C-alpha angles and dihedrals in degrees: 000000000000112000093018115141113237137167125232117205115253108223115245092241089060097053143037125239091266097047123097115277096213134050111220112232142168124227109237102167141021124201134176120226122171090343091305122118112229122191132208113214140194129204128187090272100051149298110314110238095215127070121229139209121234091247089067093060130100111203109245096167093126095039104043113143113244093228089059094050091051098045120126105231092200090067095053125102127206115275135177120245089242093054092045092047092051093048091048094046093049095043097045094073101039103014085233132091130207128203098178115174096191136072101294098209092158095040089229135091120249 
């Protein structure tokens, strides 16, 4: 259903063993294509560019993050599932993300 909180699996190449396995998302749109329901999702980092089938969802109804429930969809930009997964995995442990382009000798941003 629209506005339901679901989780999309984060591929093992996009996370470590200690990172979350699912990216929390909200359903914002449902479309039918060849008798298959396809869903458009948002996460806290943007509108996912792909569409997903219901079989790909993990029910997160009871564990939906508050920041996701309160997000303003009109402010979100398109993002790939890979980008969103990496941002979520990095931010879940420190609540900060780093996209350093240099030689991170100290493993922290200036």
